[in-house]
N, C-alpha and C positions, 0 to 999 in steps of 0.2 A: 312512322313506326319507330319506336325506340327499343333498344335492347338493354334491359336493366339486369345487373348482376347483384345478387343479394345473398348473404350468408344465411342458410337455413337454421343455423344454431342460435345465433344471437340477433339476427335481423339487420345487421349492419349493411348499408348500401355500399357496395364495392366499386361501382362505376356504372356509367350509362353511355351507350353509343346512340347518338341522336340521328345519325345518318341512316338512310335506307340501305342496309347491307344484306346481300343474299345470305341465306343460312349456310350455304356451302362454304362461304368465305370465313364463317365463324367456326367451322369445323364440326357443325352439328351432324353432318352426314356420316361421321365416324361412329356415332352413337347407335346402339341397338335400339329397337323400338321400346324396350323396357327401360333403358337408360334415359331415353328422351322423355318418357312419361314421368319418370321420377325427378328429372332435373329441370325440364322446361315446361312453363305454363304460358298460356296466351291470354292476355287480358281483353276485356270487351272493347277497349279502344284501339286494339291492334298491336299494342306493345307486347313484347316478349319478356318474360321474367325467367332468368337463368339462376338456379340455386347452386352456388359453389361455396365451399367452406372458406372462411377467412383465415388469415395467418394466425390470429390469436386463438381461434377455436381449434385449428390444426395443432398448434403447440399444446393446447390443453388435452386434446385426444392422445397425443404422443405420451404425455405425462400420466394420463389416467384413461386408458382405453375403455374402461367400463362406462365412461361418460356417454359413449355412443348408445348404450342400452337405455339410457334415461329417456323418458317421454319428452318430446319436443313439440310445443304447440305451433311453431312456425312452419312446420312441414306440411 
């Protein structure tokens, strides 16, 4: 099982953890069920995909907050 971190805005791959790490070590237990559903997806091969905004998209949101309202096909 790999844990893949991907930006939901631009699709940039931010990193992958190839080791079998328990979810509690990744901090997922701090998320509410709603947050988990919107941030984490499980792929058919057992990999976990975690959607986190990248540095570039975060800067864009800080400059233009209305950008968050635009439809995003990656989510």
